[in-house]
C-alpha positions in Angstrom: 0.2 -0.2 0.1 1.2 3.5 -0.8 -0.4 6.2 1.0 -0.7 9.2 -1.2 -1.9 12.9 0.3 -3.3 15.8 -1.6 -1.7 18.7 0.0 -3.0 22.5 0.7 -1.5 24.9 -1.7 -0.2 27.9 0.6 1.6 29.7 -2.1 0.6 33.3 -2.4 -1.6 34.7 -4.7 -3.6 31.6 -3.9 -4.2 29.0 -6.1 -7.5 26.8 -6.3 -6.4 24.1 -8.4 -5.7 20.3 -7.0 -3.9 17.1 -8.4 -7.4 15.2 -8.4 -10.9 15.7 -8.4 -12.9 13.4 -5.8 -14.1 11.6 -8.8 -10.7 10.9 -10.3 -9.7 10.0 -7.1 -12.4 7.3 -6.8 -11.3 6.1 -10.1 -7.8 5.6 -9.4 -9.2 3.5 -6.6 -10.9 1.5 -8.7 -7.9 0.4 -10.7 -5.2 0.6 -8.3 -6.7 -0.8 -5.4 -3.2 -0.5 -3.4 -3.4 3.2 -3.7 -4.5 5.0 -0.4 -5.2 8.6 -0.3 -5.7 11.5 2.3 -6.8 15.1 1.6 -5.4 18.0 3.7 -8.2 19.9 4.6 -8.1 23.3 2.3 -10.5 26.2 2.4 -9.7 27.6 -1.3 -9.4 24.5 -3.5 -11.6 24.5 -5.9 -13.4 20.7 -4.7 -14.4 21.3 -1.4 -13.6 19.1 1.9 -17.0 17.9 1.9 -16.8 16.7 -1.6 -13.8 14.8 -1.1 -15.7 13.2 2.3 -18.5 12.1 0.2 -16.4 10.3 -2.2 -15.2 8.2 0.8 -11.5 9.8 1.6 -10.4 11.3 4.6 -10.1 14.7 5.0 -7.4 15.8 8.0 -5.3 18.8 8.7 -2.2 16.2 9.3 -1.1 14.3 6.3 2.8 13.8 7.5 1.8 10.0 8.0 1.7 9.9 3.9 4.4 9.1 1.8 3.9 10.9 -1.3 2.8 14.5 -1.3 0.8 15.9 -4.5 0.6 19.4 -4.8 0.9 21.9 -7.9 2.8 25.1 -6.8 5.6 25.6 -4.5 5.4 24.5 -1.3 6.8 27.1 1.4 10.0 26.3 3.6 8.1 25.9 6.7 5.8 23.6 5.3 8.2 20.8 4.0 8.1 17.6 5.5 11.3 15.9 5.9 12.1 12.5 4.5 8.9 12.8 2.3 8.4 12.6 -1.8 7.3 15.4 -3.2 5.4 16.5 -6.7 4.9 20.0 -7.6 6.2 22.9 -10.0 9.7 23.6 -8.1 10.5 26.7 -10.7 13.9 25.2 -10.0 15.7 23.9 -13.0 16.2 27.2 -14.8 18.2 28.5 -11.8 15.6 30.6 -10.7 16.8 33.0 -8.0 13.9 33.5 -6.2 13.6 29.1 -5.8 17.3 28.7 -4.9 16.1 28.1 -0.8 13.4 25.8 -1.7 15.7 23.3 -3.0 18.3 24.3 -0.6 15.5 23.2 1.9 14.9 19.9 0.0 18.0 18.5 0.1 18.5 19.6 3.7 15.3 18.0 4.5 16.3 14.6 2.6 12.9 15.3 0.3 12.5 13.3 -2.8 11.4 16.3 -5.2 9.7 15.3 -8.6 9.0 18.7 -10.6 5.7 18.3 -12.7 8.0 19.9 -15.7 10.1 17.1 -15.6 8.1 14.6 -16.4 8.4 13.7 -19.4 8.7 11.2 -22.1 12.2 9.6 -23.0 12.5 12.0 -25.8 11.9 14.9 -23.9 8.6 15.9 -24.5 6.4 16.7 -21.3 3.6 14.2 -20.2 1.4 16.4 -18.3 0.8 20.2 -17.4 -1.5 22.9 -17.6 -0.7 24.0 -21.3 -3.7 24.0 -22.3 -6.0 25.7 -20.5 -2.7 28.5 -20.6 -3.9 28.8 -24.2 -7.3 28.7 -23.7 -7.6 31.3 -21.0 -4.3 33.3 -22.8 -6.7 33.6 -26.2 -9.9 34.5 -24.4 -8.4 37.0 -22.2 -6.4 38.9 -25.3 -10.2 38.9 -26.9 -11.7 40.4 -23.7 -8.7 43.0 -23.8 -9.5 43.9 -27.6 -13.9 44.4 -26.2 -12.6 46.8 -23.3 -10.1 48.6 -25.9 -12.0 49.3 -28.4 -15.3 49.4 -26.9 -16.5 46.6 -29.1 -18.0 43.7 -26.5 -17.5 43.1 -22.7 -16.6 39.8 -21.7 -16.7 38.7 -18.4 -13.2 37.5 -16.2 -12.8 33.5 -16.9 -12.5 33.3 -13.1 -15.9 34.7 -12.9 -17.1 31.7 -15.1 -17.8 28.3 -13.4 -16.3 26.8 -16.6 -14.7 26.3 -19.9 -18.1 25.3 -21.3 -19.3 29.0 -19.6 -16.2 30.5 -21.1 -17.4 29.2 -24.7 -20.6 30.5 -24.3 -19.6 33.8 -23.6 -17.8 33.8 -26.5 -20.8 32.5 -28.8 -22.5 36.5 -27.8 -19.4 38.6 -29.2 -18.6 39.3 -33.0 -14.9 39.6 -34.3 -14.0 42.5 -36.1 -11.8 42.0 -39.6 -8.5 41.3 -37.8 -5.3 39.4 -38.8 -4.3 37.3 -36.4 -1.1 35.6 -35.6 -0.5 32.4 -33.2 3.5 31.3 -32.6 3.5 27.6 -31.4 3.1 24.2 -31.9 2.5 22.6 -28.6 -0.2 22.3 -25.8 -0.9 26.5 -25.4 -0.5 26.9 -29.2 -3.3 24.0 -29.3 -5.4 25.8 -26.5 -5.7 29.2 -27.8 -6.2 27.4 -31.2 -9.2 25.7 -29.9 -10.7 29.3 -28.9 -9.8 30.7 -32.5 -11.6 28.0 -33.9 -14.5 28.3 -31.6 -15.1 31.8 -32.9 -15.3 30.3 -36.0 -12.2 32.8 -37.6 -10.7 31.3 -40.5 -7.6 29.6 -40.7 -5.0 30.5 -43.7 -1.5 29.5 -44.3 1.5 31.7 -44.7 1.5 32.9 -47.9 -2.1 33.5 -48.2 -1.9 35.4 -44.9 1.2 37.7 -45.3 0.1 38.8 -49.2 -4.1 38.9 -48.9 -6.4 41.2 -47.7 -9.7 39.7 -45.9 -13.0 41.1 -45.3 -13.1 38.6 -42.2 -11.1 37.7 -39.5 -8.4 35.1 -40.4 -5.4 33.4 -38.3 -2.4 31.8 -39.0 -0.5 29.4 -36.9 3.2 29.5 -37.6 6.3 27.5 -36.0 9.9 28.2 -35.5 11.1 28.1 -39.2 8.4 30.7 -40.1 9.1 33.2 -37.9 12.7 32.8 -38.0 15.5 32.3 -40.8 18.8 30.7 -41.0 21.5 33.5 -41.0 23.5 31.9 -44.2 20.0 31.8 -46.3 20.3 27.8 -46.4 16.7 26.2 -45.3 17.2 23.5 -42.7 14.6 21.6 -40.5 13.4 22.3 -36.7 15.6 20.4 -35.0 18.7 22.3 -36.6 16.8 25.3 -35.2 16.9 23.8 -31.7 20.6 22.7 -31.9 21.9 25.7 -33.2 19.3 28.6 -32.8 22.9 31.0 -32.8 22.8 30.6 -36.5 19.4 31.8 -36.8 17.7 35.5 -37.2 14.3 36.5 -36.5 11.8 36.8 -39.4 8.6 37.4 -37.4 8.6 41.3 -38.8 6.9 40.2 -41.9 4.3 38.8 -39.8 4.4 42.2 -37.6 3.7 44.1 -40.8 0.3 42.8 -41.8 -0.9 41.0 -38.0 -3.4 42.9 -35.7 -3.1 40.9 -32.9 -0.3 38.2 -31.8 -0.9 35.5 -29.3 2.6 34.2 -28.3 2.5 30.3 -27.6 5.6 29.3 -28.4 8.3 28.1 -25.8 11.4 30.4 -26.0 14.4 28.7 -25.7 18.2 30.6 -24.4 19.9 32.1 -27.7 16.8 31.8 -29.8 16.3 35.2 -31.9 13.7 37.9 -30.6 10.3 38.5 -32.0 10.7 41.8 -31.9 12.7 44.6 -30.7 11.8 48.0 -28.9 13.3 49.5 -32.3 11.2 47.4 -34.1 7.7 48.1 -32.6 8.8 51.7 -33.0 8.7 51.4 -37.1 5.5 53.2 -38.7 5.2 49.7 -40.6 4.7 47.7 -37.3 1.1 46.7 -37.0 0.5 44.7 -34.1 -2.0 46.6 -31.9 -3.1 43.4 -29.6 -0.6 41.1 -27.6 -1.9 37.9 -25.6 1.7 36.8 -24.4 0.7 33.7 -23.0 4.5 32.2 -22.7 5.2 35.8 -20.5 8.9 36.0 -20.7 9.8 39.4 -19.8 11.4 41.6 -22.2 12.8 39.6 -24.9 11.5 37.8 -27.1 8.7 40.1 -27.5 9.7 43.8 -26.2 6.4 45.4 -24.9 6.4 42.6 -22.4 7.9 44.6 -19.8 6.2 42.5 -17.1 3.8 40.4 -15.9 0.3 41.3 -15.5 -2.3 39.5 -13.1 -5.2 38.1 -13.1 -6.9 41.2 -10.8 -5.4 43.9 -13.7 -4.7 41.4 -16.6 -4.1 44.2 -19.2 -1.6 47.1 -19.6 -0.8 49.6 -22.4 2.7 49.7 -24.2 3.6 52.7 -26.0 6.0 52.0 -28.4 7.4 55.2 -28.8 8.6 56.0 -25.6 9.2 52.6 -24.4 7.4 52.6 -21.7 3.7 51.5 -19.6 0.5 53.2 -20.3 -3.1 52.8 -19.7 -4.1 50.0 -22.3 -6.9 52.0 -23.6 -4.9 54.8 -24.9 -5.3 54.9 -28.6 -1.7 54.8 -29.6 -0.9 51.8 -26.9 -0.4 48.3 -27.7 -2.6 46.4 -25.7 -0.4 43.6 -23.4 -2.1 40.3 -21.8 1.1 38.8 -20.0 -0.5 36.8 -16.8 1.8 34.3 -16.0 -0.5 32.0 -14.2 -3.4 32.0 -16.9 -4.8 28.4 -15.8 -5.8 29.4 -12.4 -8.5 31.5 -13.9 -10.2 27.8 -15.0 -9.5 25.9 -11.8 -12.4 23.1 -12.3 -11.1 22.2 -15.6 -7.8 22.5 -15.4 -7.7 20.3 -12.4 -9.7 17.5 -14.0 -7.7 17.9 -17.4 -4.2 17.5 -15.2 -5.6 14.6 -13.1 -6.5 12.6 -16.2 -2.9 12.9 -17.7 -1.1 12.5 -14.4 -3.6 9.2 -13.8 -2.5 8.1 -17.1 1.3 8.7 -17.3 2.0 9.0 -13.2 0.6 6.7 -11.2 0.9 3.4 -12.6 4.8 3.8 -12.3 4.0 3.2 -8.7 2.7 -0.2 -9.1 4.8 -1.3 -12.3 8.4 -0.8 -11.1 8.4 2.4 -13.4 8.4 0.3 -16.4 8.8 3.3 -18.5 11.2 5.7 -16.5 8.9 8.0 -15.8 9.5 8.5 -12.2 13.5 8.3 -13.0 13.6 10.5 -15.0 11.6 13.1 -12.8 13.7 12.4 -9.5 15.4 15.4 -9.0 16.9 15.2 -5.7 17.5 12.1 -3.7 19.2 10.9 -0.2 19.9 14.8 -0.1 21.7 15.4 -3.4 21.0 16.3 -6.9 20.7 13.5 -9.2 22.7 12.9 -12.2 20.3 14.8 -14.5 20.0 17.8 -12.5 23.7 18.1 -11.4 24.2 21.4 -13.5 22.1 22.9 -10.4 25.0 22.2 -8.3 26.5 25.7 -8.4 23.0 27.2 -7.9 22.6 25.5 -5.0 25.9 26.7 -4.1 25.4 30.2 -4.4 24.6 33.3 -1.5 21.2 33.2 -0.2 18.4 34.4 -2.1 15.5 35.2 0.1 12.1 33.2 -1.7 9.4 35.1 -2.9 6.1 34.6 -1.3 
């Protein structure tokens, strides 16, 4: 028998998501009778304590008798229980300074950390995550911003709606003007954003048609790395070459910026890759983009107008390209920027249910089949107070000067 705990989310701002819904826990119990679950009491979680009790699970303030702790966001240092297995997004694999002390404490407390972000296939492709929901909410927010900026329509906040179906029902009430929309990326985030575009009935067109033709209706073009980057030597290679030698490429995105009204950024941006556009590019008279839903939310690079993350409470700000500064997004000449960095929090029920589906499919079986596919082995960052070999590159990060952990 393995005893799992669904732990309370303690990070600020509050996060209502959870790894498993009550219904999903019942499904796991049927498939894996040797899995036992205990739920840490939480007044914030999208599914109430009572819902878990009614589903037949123990809810308690103390889960220290459990072996495996399942959470979503970083666990505050004082709440970490020594000698346990923890699953959560630690935000340490890119050496994020604000979480250095978190990783140190995990090592000091002899915790086995399994980061959701590195639960991957053998080829490195991620198996679980909230990407689809970031894409869905990010695209929705982008259109909500256009409605507010232009006075065309008013969409409610996604967080004020019960679920994805309600969000889509709101989209059914609006009409999108004849704008051209460029969507970057090919992963779960971009596919989530594409669901919104398709739900709105916006026509998808190919690259050449998009770049060279005017339309009387709203259209979008979905582009990947070789559409918005080109090799400096003029040769044409493949995506693998771009990911392997990003320094050999330069941005070709400006050709899309000259014809697009809206930019939905759903790409993954890797170190060393060319930027999409610079502050100077945005000053050009032929730079046409007026609305940016930056779901990827990398600050300043690769998108110069993303000068800070925005929040669920205040999701929009304006970028004054001429003076390179933030202004009110309603100012006529400003570029509207939506850069919320925790978008799935706005659809906690759907996001939790989708995440639990993936976690049940790819992770839970590994506990009971001797990890035959190596899923747990690849995701285990720490053990016996040390970094595992795959994550030894974090040694210098751990040994650096103390950095105060953010809330």
